[in-house]
ROSE-4610 file (N, C-alpha, C; in Angstrom, 1 decimal, always signed):
// ROSE-4610
residu = [M/M/M/G/G/G/K/K/K/R/R/R/S/S/S/G/G/G/H/H/H/H/H/H/Y/Y/Y/I/I/I/D/D/D/E/E/E/T/T/T/C/C/C/I/I/I/G/G/G/C/C/C/G/G/G/A/A/A/C/C/C/E/E/E/H/H/H/A/A/A/C/C/C/P/P/P/G/G/G/K/K/K/V/V/V/D/D/D/A/A/A/I/I/I/E/E/E/R/R/R/L/L/L/E/E/E/Q/Q/Q/D/D/D/F/F/F/L/L/L/G/G/G/R/R/R/F/F/F/I/I/I/I/I/I/R/R/R/L/L/L/D/D/D/D/D/D/C/C/C/I/I/I/D/D/D/C/C/C/A/A/A/F/F/F/C/C/C/I/I/I/P/P/P/M/M/M/C/C/C/P/P/P/I/I/I/A/A/A/C/C/C/I/I/I/H/H/H/D/D/D/A/A/A/R/R/R/A/A/A/E/E/E/G/G/G/V/V/V/V/V/V/E/E/E/G/G/G/S/S/S/G/G/G/G/G/G/Y/Y/Y/S/S/S/R/R/R/I/I/I/R/R/R/E/E/E/L/L/L/Q/Q/Q/A/A/A/W/W/W/A/A/A/E/E/E/R/R/R/R/R/R/D/D/D/A/A/A/S/S/S/S/S/S/A/A/A/D/D/D/A/A/A/T/T/T]
num = [1/1/1/2/2/2/3/3/3/4/4/4/5/5/5/6/6/6/7/7/7/8/8/8/9/9/9/10/10/10/11/11/11/12/12/12/13/13/13/14/14/14/15/15/15/16/16/16/17/17/17/18/18/18/19/19/19/20/20/20/21/21/21/22/22/22/23/23/23/24/24/24/25/25/25/26/26/26/27/27/27/28/28/28/29/29/29/30/30/30/31/31/31/32/32/32/33/33/33/34/34/34/35/35/35/36/36/36/37/37/37/38/38/38/39/39/39/40/40/40/41/41/41/42/42/42/43/43/43/44/44/44/45/45/45/46/46/46/47/47/47/48/48/48/49/49/49/50/50/50/51/51/51/52/52/52/53/53/53/54/54/54/55/55/55/56/56/56/57/57/57/58/58/58/59/59/59/60/60/60/61/61/61/62/62/62/63/63/63/64/64/64/65/65/65/66/66/66/67/67/67/68/68/68/69/69/69/70/70/70/71/71/71/72/72/72/73/73/73/74/74/74/75/75/75/76/76/76/77/77/77/78/78/78/79/79/79/80/80/80/81/81/81/82/82/82/83/83/83/84/84/84/85/85/85/86/86/86/87/87/87/88/88/88/89/89/89/90/90/90/91/91/91/92/92/92/93/93/93/94/94/94/95/95/95/96/96/96/97/97/97/98/98/98/99/99/99/100/100/100]
x = [+5.4/+4.2/+4.9/+4.4/+5.0/+5.1/+5.6/+5.7/+4.2/+3.8/+2.6/+2.6/+1.5/+1.4/+0.1/+0.0/-1.3/-2.0/-3.5/-4.3/-4.8/-4.5/-4.9/-4.0/-4.5/-3.8/-4.6/-3.7/-4.2/-4.3/-5.5/-5.8/-5.3/-5.0/-4.4/-4.9/-6.3/-7.0/-6.6/-5.6/-5.2/-4.4/-4.9/-4.5/-3.6/-2.8/-1.7/-1.5/-2.6/-3.2/-2.2/-1.9/-1.0/-1.8/-3.2/-4.0/-3.7/-3.4/-3.3/-1.9/-1.2/+0.4/+0.6/-0.3/-0.3/-1.1/-2.1/-3.0/-2.4/-1.3/-0.7/+0.1/+0.1/+0.8/+2.4/+2.9/+4.2/+5.0/+4.9/+6.2/+5.9/+4.6/+4.3/+4.9/+4.6/+5.0/+4.8/+3.7/+3.6/+3.3/+3.0/+2.5/+3.6/+4.0/+4.7/+4.5/+5.2/+4.9/+5.8/+5.2/+5.9/+6.7/+8.1/+9.4/+9.2/+9.3/+9.3/+7.8/+6.8/+5.3/+4.9/+4.5/+4.0/+2.7/+2.0/+1.1/+1.2/+2.5/+2.7/+1.9/+1.4/+0.7/+1.5/+0.7/+1.1/+0.8/+1.7/+1.4/+1.8/+0.9/+1.1/+2.0/+3.0/+4.1/+3.3/+2.9/+2.2/+2.8/+4.2/+5.1/+5.0/+4.6/+4.7/+3.3/+2.5/+0.9/+0.6/-0.2/-0.6/-2.2/-2.8/-4.3/-5.0/-4.5/-5.4/-6.5/-6.4/-7.3/-7.6/-6.5/-6.6/-6.6/-6.0/-6.0/-7.2/-8.1/-9.3/-10.2/-10.9/-11.6/-11.0/-9.8/-9.0/-9.1/-9.2/-8.9/-10.2/-10.0/-11.0/-11.9/-11.1/-11.7/-11.8/-11.7/-11.8/-11.2/-9.7/-8.9/-8.3/-8.4/-7.8/-8.9/-8.4/-9.3/-8.6/-9.4/-9.3/-9.3/-8.6/-8.6/-9.4/-9.4/-10.4/-11.9/-12.2/-13.6/-14.2/-13.1/-13.4/-13.4/-13.3/-13.2/-11.9/-11.1/-9.5/-8.6/-8.3/-7.3/-5.9/-4.9/-3.8/-3.8/-3.2/-3.1/-4.0/-5.4/-6.0/-5.3/-6.3/-5.6/-5.6/-6.5/-6.5/-5.5/-5.3/-4.0/-2.9/-2.8/-1.6/-1.5/-2.4/-2.3/-1.9/-2.5/-1.9/-0.1/+0.2/+1.8/+2.6/+1.6/+2.4/+2.7/+1.5/+1.8/+2.9/+2.8/+3.9/+5.1/+5.4/+6.7/+7.0/+6.1/+6.4/+6.9/+6.2/+6.7/+8.1/+8.4/+9.6/+10.8/+10.4/+11.4/+11.7/+10.5/+10.7/+11.4/+11.3/+11.9/+13.4/+13.7/+15.1/+15.9/+15.0/+15.9/+16.1/+15.2/+15.3/+16.2/+16.6/+17.3/+18.9/+18.9/+20.2/+20.7/+19.8/+20.0/+20.5/+20.4/+21.0/+22.4]
y = [-10.7/-10.5/-9.6/-8.7/-7.5/-8.2/-7.4/-8.0/-7.7/-8.6/-8.6/-7.5/-6.9/-6.0/-5.9/-5.9/-5.8/-4.6/-4.9/-3.8/-3.1/-3.8/-3.1/-2.0/-1.0/+0.2/+0.9/+1.4/+2.1/+3.6/+4.2/+5.8/+6.5/+7.6/+8.5/+8.6/+7.9/+8.0/+7.1/+6.3/+5.1/+5.9/+4.9/+5.6/+4.9/+4.0/+3.5/+2.2/+1.8/+0.5/-0.8/-0.9/-2.2/-3.3/-3.3/-4.6/-5.1/-4.2/-4.9/-5.5/-5.0/-5.7/-7.1/-7.1/-8.5/-9.5/-8.9/-9.9/-10.5/-9.6/-10.0/-11.4/-12.1/-13.4/-13.4/-13.9/-13.9/-14.0/-14.8/-15.0/-14.0/-13.2/-12.0/-10.7/-10.6/-9.4/-8.1/-7.7/-6.4/-5.4/-5.4/-4.2/-3.6/-2.4/-1.8/-0.5/-0.2/+1.2/+2.1/+3.4/+4.3/+5.0/+5.0/+5.5/+7.1/+7.6/+9.1/+9.8/+8.7/+9.3/+9.5/+11.0/+11.2/+10.4/+10.1/+9.3/+7.8/+7.4/+5.8/+5.0/+5.7/+5.0/+3.8/+2.9/+2.0/+2.1/+1.4/+1.5/-0.3/-0.4/-1.6/-1.7/-2.4/-2.4/-3.3/-2.6/-2.9/-4.2/-4.1/-5.1/-6.4/-6.3/-7.5/-8.0/-7.1/-7.6/-9.0/-9.7/-10.9/-11.1/-9.8/-9.7/-10.7/-11.1/-12.0/-11.2/-9.8/-9.2/-9.5/-10.3/-10.7/-9.6/-8.3/-7.2/-6.5/-6.3/-5.5/-5.8/-6.7/-7.0/-6.9/-6.8/-6.3/-4.8/-4.0/-2.7/-1.8/-1.4/-0.9/+0.4/+1.1/+2.2/+2.1/+0.8/+0.6/+1.5/+1.6/+2.6/+1.7/+0.6/-0.4/-0.7/-0.6/-0.8/-1.4/-2.0/-2.9/-2.0/-1.5/-0.6/-1.1/-2.6/-3.0/-2.9/-3.1/-2.9/-1.5/-0.6/+0.8/+1.1/+0.3/+0.8/+1.3/+1.5/+2.0/+0.8/+0.8/-0.1/+0.2/-0.4/-0.1/+0.9/+1.7/+3.0/+3.9/+3.8/+5.0/+6.0/+7.1/+8.3/+7.9/+7.0/+6.7/+5.5/+4.6/+3.8/+4.4/+5.5/+6.0/+6.9/+7.5/+8.0/+7.3/+6.1/+5.1/+4.9/+4.7/+4.4/+5.7/+6.9/+8.0/+8.1/+7.9/+7.7/+6.6/+5.5/+4.7/+4.7/+5.4/+6.0/+7.4/+8.3/+9.0/+8.5/+7.3/+6.6/+6.2/+5.6/+5.0/+6.0/+7.2/+8.3/+8.7/+9.1/+9.6/+8.8/+7.3/+6.2/+6.2/+6.3/+6.2/+7.6/+8.8/+10.1/+10.0/+9.6/+9.4/+8.4/+7.5/+6.5/+7.1/+8.0/+8.6/+9.6/+10.1/+11.3/+10.7/+9.3/+8.8/+8.3]
z = [-21.5/-20.3/-19.2/-18.6/-18.1/-16.4/-15.7/-14.4/-13.7/-13.0/-12.2/-10.9/-11.1/-9.8/-9.2/-7.8/-7.3/-7.2/-6.8/-6.9/-5.6/-4.6/-3.3/-2.9/-2.2/-2.0/-0.4/+0.4/+1.6/+1.1/+1.5/+1.3/+2.4/+2.2/+3.3/+4.8/+4.8/+6.2/+7.0/+6.5/+7.4/+8.8/+9.8/+11.3/+11.9/+11.2/+11.7/+12.6/+12.9/+13.6/+13.9/+12.4/+12.1/+11.9/+11.6/+11.6/+10.2/+9.4/+7.6/+8.0/+8.4/+8.4/+9.1/+10.1/+10.8/+9.7/+8.9/+8.2/+7.0/+6.4/+5.2/+5.4/+4.5/+4.7/+5.0/+6.0/+5.8/+4.8/+4.0/+2.9/+1.9/+1.9/+1.2/+1.5/+2.9/+3.4/+2.5/+2.0/+1.0/+1.8/+3.2/+3.9/+5.0/+4.9/+5.8/+6.1/+7.5/+8.0/+7.0/+6.8/+6.2/+7.3/+7.2/+8.1/+8.0/+9.0/+9.5/+9.1/+8.8/+8.7/+10.3/+10.6/+11.6/+12.3/+11.5/+11.7/+11.9/+11.5/+11.5/+10.3/+9.4/+8.3/+7.5/+6.9/+6.2/+4.6/+3.9/+2.3/+2.1/+1.0/+0.3/-0.8/-0.9/-2.0/-3.2/-4.1/-5.0/-6.1/-6.0/-6.7/-6.2/-4.8/-3.9/-3.3/-3.5/-3.1/-4.4/-3.6/-4.4/-4.4/-4.1/-4.2/-3.5/-2.3/-1.5/-0.4/-0.4/+0.3/+1.5/+2.2/+3.7/+4.5/+4.1/+4.9/+4.7/+3.9/+3.7/+5.0/+5.4/+6.5/+7.9/+8.0/+9.2/+9.5/+8.5/+8.5/+9.4/+10.6/+11.4/+10.8/+9.7/+9.3/+7.7/+7.0/+5.8/+4.9/+5.0/+4.3/+3.3/+3.1/+2.2/+1.0/-0.3/-1.3/-2.4/-3.0/-4.5/-5.5/-6.2/-7.6/-8.2/-8.7/-9.6/-9.4/-8.1/-7.7/-7.8/-7.8/-8.0/-9.3/-10.2/-11.4/-11.9/-11.1/-11.3/-12.1/-13.1/-13.8/-14.1/-14.3/-15.0/-16.2/-16.0/-17.5/-17.1/-16.1/-15.6/-14.8/-15.0/-13.9/-12.4/-12.0/-10.6/-10.3/-11.4/-11.1/-10.9/-11.7/-11.9/-10.6/-10.0/-8.7/-7.7/-7.5/-6.6/-6.7/-8.0/-8.2/-7.9/-8.2/-8.0/-6.0/-5.3/-4.1/-3.5/-4.0/-3.8/-4.0/-5.1/-5.4/-4.3/-4.1/-3.1/-1.9/-1.2/-0.2/-0.4/-1.4/-1.5/-1.4/-2.2/-2.4/-0.6/-0.1/+1.4/+2.1/+2.1/+2.9/+2.6/+1.3/+1.1/+1.3/+1.1/+1.7/+3.5/+4.0/+5.4/+5.6/+5.2/+5.3/+5.1/+3.9/+3.7/+4.9/+5.4/+6.3/+7.6/+7.9/+9.0/+9.0]
């Protein structure tokens, strides 16, 4: 059995309001602000997400999605794109931390 991964993601239309971060259960804490992002956008760490979906109704602009509801499943192009976006965010955070 492989490592479990969540299915919720935040698209690029995020306005950085933080409502999703506050909705994420405290022990899970899978949502974080992208460091060094000019717009202050958030991401969902897929490896930490438990798919509770508490964040979805809190988002005022509906930028949080469940990949399964959109027909995107692990191994498909869309899911791979979500993973690429998450990896990009992690690399960006790491490089900004190294610069300080």
